[in-house]
N, C-alpha and C positions, 0 to 999 in steps of 0.2 A: 205654720200656712202657706205655702204661695199663694198670693192673688192670680187667677189663671188668665189674665189679661197682662199685668203689667210684670209679674214675677217672672225673675231670672230663672233659667234651665241649668243646672251644671251638671257637667258628669266629670270622671274618674277616668286618668288616661295612664298608659303604658306609654314605654318611651319617653318618658318625661323631657329629657338633654334635647329628642329631637323635635319635642312638640314646641318647648322653651324655644329653640333656635327659630324654627318658621315663623312664631310668633313675633319674635324680635325683628325678621325682616319684614313681615306685615306690616308692623308699626311704623318700620324706617319706610316702607312704601306708603303709606297713609301720609306720614309727615312730608315727603317730599311733592305728592301729588296736591297738596296743600298749599307748600310752599310755590309751586309753580302755574297755580289756577289760574291767578291775576293776567298773565300772560294770554293766558286763551281768549278773553273778551268776556262782557258784561260786566257789571258792577252793582252791589248791594251799598243803597244808601240810608242811611239810620233815619228813622224817624219818630213822629211823635211815641212816647211810651204808654204801656198798659197802666192803668189808674193805680194797678199793684201787679205783683208778680205771681202766675197758676202754671200750673200745668195741665194737661190734656193727655192722657195716655190711651183713651179709646181708637177706634177704627173712625168713629163717624159723632165725634163729641166735638171736634174744634170748629174753626170760622165757617161761616157760609155768607155768601154774597148776595146782599139783597136787590131787588130788581133797581133799586135808585143809586146803584152802584158801592151804597156804602157796606161794610162787612159787620156783622154779626157775632160778639162772643159768650159763651153760657156757663156758667158752673164753674165745673174742675176740680183744682186741689191747690190748697197753699202751700206752703215749707212746712207748716206743721202736719200737715198730710188732713187739716180740715178740709171737708166739704163747702163748696161755696154755693150762693143764690146769687152771684154777683153777674152783670153783664155790662158790656161793654160795646160801643157802637166805632168803628173807626170812619173818618171820612177823609177819603183820598185828596178831595181838593184843596183840605187844610191841612192836612198831614196829622191829626190829630186822633186820639182817641178821647171819648165822652164818656162818664159811666152811666148807665143806664136802670131803668126799671126793674129791679130785681126780681128772679125766677121765684113764682110761688111756693117753690121747695129747694133745697140746695140738693146738687147732684152732681154726679162724676159717673164717667164710662155712660154715659146718657146716648142719646141720637139727636141729631138736630139735622131738620131737611125742608130744605125750603122748597114751602107748594107750589102751584104752579099758580095760584091768584096772588102770590108775593108773600102771603103771611108765611111763620113759621112754624113748625110742629119740631116740642120736644119731648120725646118717649123715653121713658124707663131711668135704667141708673140706679145708683144707690144714694143714700144720704149719708152712709158711714165710710171710715177711714179702713177699718177690718176688711180684710179680705172674704169674713166670713159675715160681714154685714147684711141685711134682709134686700133684697130688691124691689125697685119701686113698680107700682101698675101705672102711676100716674103720667097724664100727660096733658099738657100747657101750649096754647097757641099766642102767639108773637103778633102782632098786626103793628107794622112799622108806618102805617098811615096816623096810627095816633099815639103810638108808644105806649101800648097798652098789651099786658097778659092777661088769659082770662082761662080758665081751667077747660081742657076737651073730656072726652070720654076716658075714662079708665082702660088699658088693654086689658085682654082675657087673661094674662099673665102676670106676674110682675119678673123682670130679669135686667141684668145690666149684662155690658160687653157683648150685646147684641149687635145685629148690621140694619141698618134702613136705607131703603133707596126709594126715591120718587118713579112709579112703573108710568108705561105711555099713556094709560087712560087714566092720569093724576090720582091714580089712590096711592098710598105706600105700603110697601111689602117690607114687613119688620120680621127677621129671624133668630134662630138662635140664643144663645146669650147664656148668662149662668144664675143657676137658684140654688139657695142655701139645700143642701142634703142632709145633715147632722150637724149635731153641735160642734164637730170638728173635722167638716167636710164638706164640699159642694160639688153639683152637678152640672154637666151643659146639659142643652136644652135642644130637641129635638125642634120644638112648637114654631108656628111662621102665622104671622096674623095680618090681616089686613084694614090698614087707616081709611074711611070714606072721610073728606072735608066736606061735601057734599051735604050729608046726613049724620056727621058728627058720630060715627059708629067703628066699631072694629069689629070683623070677620074672621074666622077662621083660615087660616090660610096655609092648612094642610102639613103634614108632617115631614123634616128632613129626612134624609135617608142616614147621615149622619149628626149625633148629636154635635154640638161644636159653640166655642166662644173665639171673641177675639178673630173673626172670620172676615173676608172681605167680601163686596158683591158689587158686580159690576153688572149695568143693563145693556142690554143689543138695542138695533134699532129695531128688530122684529117684533119685540116685547119681551124676550128672554131674558134671565136675571140667571147669573153666573156667581154661583158661592164656592170659594176656594179657601182652603188652608184653617188654619184657626189654632185653636189646644182643646183636647177634653182633659181633665183630672182622672187620673187615672190614682190617685193616693190620696189620703190626709196633706200631702206636701208637696207634690210633685201633678204635673200634667203635660201633657206628650205633644208635639206639632204633629199635624195632620198634612197630609199630602192629598187627600179625598175630594173630590171635587162635585158638585151634581148642578142640576140646570131645573130653575122653577120656569113653569107655563103658566102665564095670567091666567088664561083662557079655559084651562082645565084644572087648574089651582095645583097640578102634579108634580112632583118633584123626581126627577130621573139620575141616576149616578153618568157621570162623564167621566171622560179621561182623568187620572190623576197628575197629581203636578211630579214633575221630576224628583225634586226635592220637598220632603216637609216641609211646612212654613209656619210662622208663627210671629205679629208684628212685623210682616212686611207691609207690602202699600202694592193695590190692584188697581188698572185703570183701563178705560176701554182704548184701543188701538184702532179700531175702524168700525162700521159696523155691525164685522163676524168676527171680531178678534180682540183680546184681551192682554196686556202684559203684567206681569206679578217681579216685582224688584224687592230685593233681600228678605230680612228676616230670620227666623230661626236664632241659636245663640250657638258660640261653642261649647266643643265637649265631647263627648265619644259617643258616635252616631249605631255603636254596634257593630261596627266590620272590622274591630280591631284598630282603626286607625283613630287618630286623634283631629278633628276641625280645628284649628286657631283661629278660624272664621277671616282667613286672607282675602276670600272671594267672594265680591259684590256680584250673585250671580241674579240673572233676567231668563224669564221662560215666557214662551208667546203660547197662546191658546185659539185653534182656528174652532170656531164654533161648527162647520159643515164636518170635519171631520172626529173633532171630540179630542183631540190631540194636542198636547204641550211640547213644544221644541225648545231645547236647551238655547239660550242664544250667546253670543261673546260675553264673558265675564269682563268687572274692571275690579281693581285693587281693592279693597277696603270693605270687607263684610260689617252688616250693622242691622239694627233692626230700631221702631220706635223715629225712621225717618220719614220724610216726608216727598210724594211725589207732583207736579204739580204739570199739566198739559202747558206746553208753550202755542201747540199747533205745529202744523205743517210736519206732523208726526215727529215731533221733539217733545221729551219730555225732562222737566229740571227734577234731578233728585240731590235732597238736600239734607244737613244735620243726620240726626240719630246718634247711636252710642253700641257697642259691641259688649255692654255690659252694664246692667241697671244698677245693681248692687254697690259697687265700687268703680262707678264709670266715670266718663269725664264726655261732655257733648260734642262731636264733631263738627269741627269750622268748615271742611269740604264739601263742594257743590260740583254735580257733573250732570253733563247734557249727554240724553242718549238717544240718537235718532233711529228710530224704527223702521226707516226706509233702506240705510245700508248696515245697520247692528253698529255704530260705530259710537264709542262712548268721547267726548272731550269734556278735558278740565272746564269748570268754570270757576270765575271768582268766588275767593272765599266767603262764608259772613265774618261779621266783627266778632262775634259771639257765639261759639259753639253749644247746641243744643240739642236737647230731645224730647219727645214726648210733646211739641209745641203745636202751637195753630200755624195754619197756610191754608192760601186760597190764591186764585189766578184776579186780578181787580180787571176789572171791565175795560181797561187801554191793555191788557197783555202783558202786564207787570206781575209780579208773582209777590204777595206779601207774605212774612212771618211773623210771628209773635210770639212771646211766652217760654216756657219750658221749662226743663231741669239741664241745670249748665252741668253740675257736678253731684256725686252722691257717695256716701260710705267713704271709706279711706280715702279717695279722692277729694272730700269734702274737708273744707276748715274746721269743722263740728261732724264727726263722722253721723251724729244721731240726727243731722239736719240736711236734708236735701237743701242744695243753692238753686233757687229759681230766677229766673232773670223776668222784668217788665219790658225789655228791650225790643223794637220793632225794627225789623229791616225790609226793603221794598228792592228786589230784584229785575234789573232791565238788561235785557238782554243786546248782544253788538246787534249791530245794523247791519 
């Protein structure tokens, strides 16, 4: 059974010699990009380690920046695939992590959202390591003022691998995710719900046009939310990446289909590029896309969405396709893309980092990280630097023990060149 958010999707290929040759060229290109990155400016500085290694494979279960400028991490998984209740807080001034008060329930593939009042909402997820583990409906609130967790109202439906976004009216929209379908399969969800911090209540958020999990959600200045990509289970062992996208109107609570991605994507990253535009980076997996060709994941693709037209446009790609990477805005129309991998079952985390300039469509190599990783935490700090922490370094046949993925507790901070 494939975990619909983190599992790899593989495909058979024809023309094996051609595919292998292209893949080798791609690997060489990635290596060259990494080795020359330091000349492009910017630098990574190692800082204090996490209290213990962990990984975060969801879109919205990673680090959040608190109003104090500190960073909060919650839950996740350890190397034995055990689900964690641990929390940790990073202090940029001291460059140290401190173990925090544990969650009330261990969870992974949950969502973590900083509310307008500074508190943090953690919702859903699963407390089991198996892809068939039931989802959690429970939610909890962290108050940085007194460093405490308390229970919040339960969601209307248990789910994991869902999205969460803070709306313009200070409520939180949760959408999609996964629930157990039967003893050997799961199903993606269409349902959405909205949390009101003022009343500690969840209300119906309408049903999406398409059921999905592992998707991304982007808030536009006008209040609409773009949901794009993700996966939908298609059997007990397989899931398909989606190109379908839709828009949520918080005033009417209506979901409306909009333009589809040029390429189906899962394990991608999406960010707002302006008040009315969004960018999506990377994702999907190598394999046979169904048109008689083989995609060795050679290209790191990017697309731009225009809210006015509802159209996605392919932008210039860069070598080195990947998923489970992270993208963090740097300001001035520039975005830092870091880490990721092409294969989660037998993969190695990438050290390479790139900067994409949305004003010119140009990619620039940035300094490579000290430790390659995927499924890690990342956030911009208050001073404009970027923090990355934890994640998976190697897995499967690439690890010392194929049965145990290698995680890291290391943390690095990126400062762009002046």
